[in-house]
C-alpha positions, 0 to 999 in steps of 0.5 A: 499499500503506498504512503498516500493510500495509508494516510488517515482522512483528515480529522477535526481536533478530537475535542469537537469531533463529537458535535460538529454542528454545535462547534460550527454554531459556536464559531458563527456566533463568535464571529458575528460579534467579532466581525460586527465590533471590528469589521473584517479586516481588524477581526481576528480569528484567535479572538473568535476561537477563544470566544467560541471556546475551541481550537483555532484550527477548527475554523480552517477545518470547517470554513476554510480560514477567516474569509470562508467563516465571514462568507458563511456568516454573511450567507446566513444573514442574507438568507434570513434577510430574503426570507423576511422580503417575501413579495406578498408582504407589504413594505411596511411590514418589512420596514418594521422587521429590519428596524427591529432586527437591526436593534435586536442583533446589533452585531449583524447590523454592524457587519452590514454597515462595516462592509459598506464603510470599508467599501473599496478597501483592497482586502474587502470581502463579501462584495458579490454576496452583497450585490447579489443580496441587493439586487433581490431586494430591489426586485422585492420593492418593484414587486411591492410598487406593482402591488401598490405600495409606492407610485410608479414615478419613484425608483425602486433602487433609490426607494431601497436605499432611502429605507435602508438608511432610515432602517439603520439609523440606530446604529448609524446615528445614535447620538442623534436619535438620543438627542432628537428623541430622548429614547435609547437607541438600542432599546425595544421601546425605540425600535417599536416607535421608530419602526412604526413611524417609518411604516406610517411614512410607507403608507403615506407613499401608497399609490392612491389608485391601487389602494 
């Protein structure tokens, strides 16, 4: 038997070999916090592994390294966001969802902002994944426009940008939120009140001819 044929198959480090799904989930949760707090470039795989309580080698074993871990995390995020934008769901409901989710899960929302703040950086990652996700979101807005949520003279792409920016206000402008509203931008109370105001704004944009 040749040396190559006699080699044992690649194995995960022993301490996590029995529960790979749990290990991957722990790594993704830790990665969400690390990437959300620091962005991709400044995040450290050693910190992610330490927060997850696992061997650093498992990041390479399960995800192929730092970039693979990041891509797995953002893919999960985009899948959740796409699931929330069913074409039959009114835009006002989706706006409420994004406001609530951004406040409920700060780390993921910050990760999305980091991707845009570092746009054009030499080591920028996730560009294609985000572009594909956003194109699907534009199609959702276009479908809701056809259903009467918006007048025909408004551009779906610009509408998406406007409401994505508005939905991110608690994260992007926390000091402004505190100053003008007197509320904690990280609180559930603010999420409910602000989400309701955005939903009402969407309602005022509805095409009168299709109500």
